[in-house]
N, C-alpha and C positions, 0 to 999 in steps of 0.2 A: 504494500500500500504506500502511496506517495506521502511524504511528510508534509509537503505544502503544495497546494494547487498552483500551477504556473499558468499564466496567461499565454495565449497563442503568440502574441507579439514578443513576449519575453523569451519564449522557447526559440522562436525563429532568430531573434537577435543573438542569443547565446550560441546557437549552432552556426550562424553566419560568422560570428567573431572567432569561434573555435576553428573554423575552416579558413580564417583570414580573408573573408570576402568583404570588401568594402560596401558601404551602403549604396553608393552610386552603381557599382557593378551589380548588386542585387536588384536594384531598381530597374536597371537595363534588362535583366533577365526576365523579371516579372512583367515589365512593360511589353516586351516582345511577345510573351505568351498571351497577354490580354489585349494586345494591340493598342496600347496607350503610350503617351509620351513619357520618357523617364524623368524629365524635369518636372512634369506635372505630378508624378508620384512622389518625388522628393519634396515638392512644395506642400503636398498634402501631409507629409510627415514632419513638416516644419523645418525642412532642411533646404539648403541650396547646394547645387553641384560644386565640387571643389574647383573645377576649371573656371566657373563664374566668380568664385571667391578670389581666385588668383588675378583675374582681369580687374576686379574692383580694387584689389590691393595695389596693382600697378599704377592705376590712375584714379585714386579715391575721389578727389574733388570733381573731376570731369564725369566719372561714372555716376556719382551721386546726383550731380546736376542733370545729367541726361535722363536718369531714371525718374527723378522728380518731375522733369518736364514732360516725360512720356506718360505720366500717371493718368491724365485725362483723355489720352488717345484711345480710339477704338482698336480692336484687335486687327482690323484691316489696315489701319494707318501704321500700326507697329510692324505688321508683316511687310508692308511696302518699304518702310525704313530698313528693315532687315535685308530685303532683296537689294536695295540700293547699296547697302554696306558690303554686300557680297560681290558686287560687280568689280571686275578687275580695275585696278587703279591705272589711269592713263598717265604716261610720263611726259 
Protein backbone atom coordinates (compact mmCIF):
# COMPACT_ATOMS: atom_id res chain seq x y z
CA UNK A 1 0.00 0.00 0.00
CA UNK A 2 1.30 3.48 -0.87
CA UNK A 3 2.37 5.60 2.09
CA UNK A 4 1.14 8.81 0.53
CA UNK A 5 -1.06 9.42 -2.47
CA UNK A 6 0.82 11.24 -5.21
CA UNK A 7 -0.79 13.49 -7.79
CA UNK A 8 -0.47 12.70 -11.47
CA UNK A 9 1.53 15.88 -12.03
CA UNK A 10 3.95 15.10 -9.21
CA UNK A 11 4.50 11.58 -10.52
CA UNK A 12 5.15 12.77 -14.07
CA UNK A 13 7.53 15.46 -12.81
CA UNK A 14 9.48 13.00 -10.66
CA UNK A 15 9.81 10.52 -13.52
CA UNK A 16 10.71 13.25 -16.03
CA UNK A 17 13.43 14.62 -13.75
CA UNK A 18 14.75 11.12 -12.98
CA UNK A 19 15.18 10.57 -16.71
CA UNK A 20 16.72 14.06 -17.05
CA UNK A 21 14.07 15.23 -19.49
CA UNK A 22 13.64 19.00 -19.43
CA UNK A 23 10.20 20.59 -19.27
CA UNK A 24 10.58 22.03 -22.78
CA UNK A 25 11.49 18.62 -24.21
CA UNK A 26 8.56 17.01 -22.41
CA UNK A 27 6.20 19.72 -23.67
CA UNK A 28 7.44 19.14 -27.24
CA UNK A 29 6.71 15.41 -26.98
CA UNK A 30 3.26 15.93 -25.49
CA UNK A 31 2.46 18.73 -27.96
CA UNK A 32 3.35 16.48 -30.87
CA UNK A 33 1.06 13.74 -29.63
CA UNK A 34 -1.93 16.01 -29.04
CA UNK A 35 -1.09 18.32 -31.97
CA UNK A 36 -0.71 21.51 -29.94
CA UNK A 37 2.00 24.15 -29.75
CA UNK A 38 4.73 23.41 -27.16
CA UNK A 39 4.98 27.09 -26.15
CA UNK A 40 1.24 27.08 -25.46
CA UNK A 41 1.61 24.07 -23.17
CA UNK A 42 4.52 25.67 -21.33
CA UNK A 43 2.49 28.86 -20.86
CA UNK A 44 -0.37 26.84 -19.40
CA UNK A 45 2.16 25.41 -16.94
CA UNK A 46 3.22 28.94 -16.01
CA UNK A 47 6.57 28.59 -17.77
CA UNK A 48 8.38 30.18 -20.69
CA UNK A 49 10.68 28.31 -23.06
CA UNK A 50 14.36 28.68 -22.18
CA UNK A 51 15.23 29.98 -25.64
CA UNK A 52 12.77 32.85 -25.12
CA UNK A 53 14.25 33.59 -21.73
CA UNK A 54 17.69 33.76 -23.36
CA UNK A 55 16.43 36.21 -26.01
CA UNK A 56 14.93 38.44 -23.32
CA UNK A 57 18.15 38.32 -21.28
CA UNK A 58 20.19 39.40 -24.32
CA UNK A 59 18.08 42.52 -24.87
CA UNK A 60 15.91 43.03 -21.79
CA UNK A 61 14.88 46.65 -22.39
CA UNK A 62 14.10 46.21 -26.06
CA UNK A 63 12.21 42.95 -25.59
CA UNK A 64 10.21 44.30 -22.65
CA UNK A 65 9.28 47.37 -24.70
CA UNK A 66 8.39 45.21 -27.69
CA UNK A 67 6.22 42.83 -25.67
CA UNK A 68 4.43 45.64 -23.85
CA UNK A 69 3.80 47.38 -27.18
CA UNK A 70 2.43 44.15 -28.66
CA UNK A 71 0.07 43.59 -25.73
CA UNK A 72 -2.95 45.17 -27.46
CA UNK A 73 -2.35 43.59 -30.88
CA UNK A 74 -4.53 40.87 -32.31
CA UNK A 75 -3.13 37.41 -33.00
CA UNK A 76 -3.17 38.23 -36.73
CA UNK A 77 -1.12 41.41 -36.21
CA UNK A 78 1.42 39.53 -34.13
CA UNK A 79 1.63 36.75 -36.74
CA UNK A 80 2.23 39.39 -39.43
CA UNK A 81 5.05 40.92 -37.39
CA UNK A 82 6.59 37.48 -36.90
CA UNK A 83 6.47 36.78 -40.65
CA UNK A 84 8.15 40.12 -41.35
CA UNK A 85 10.86 39.39 -38.79
CA UNK A 86 11.57 36.03 -40.46
CA UNK A 87 12.10 37.57 -43.92
CA UNK A 88 15.73 37.55 -45.00
CA UNK A 89 17.51 40.78 -44.17
CA UNK A 90 18.55 42.79 -47.22
CA UNK A 91 22.11 44.06 -47.32
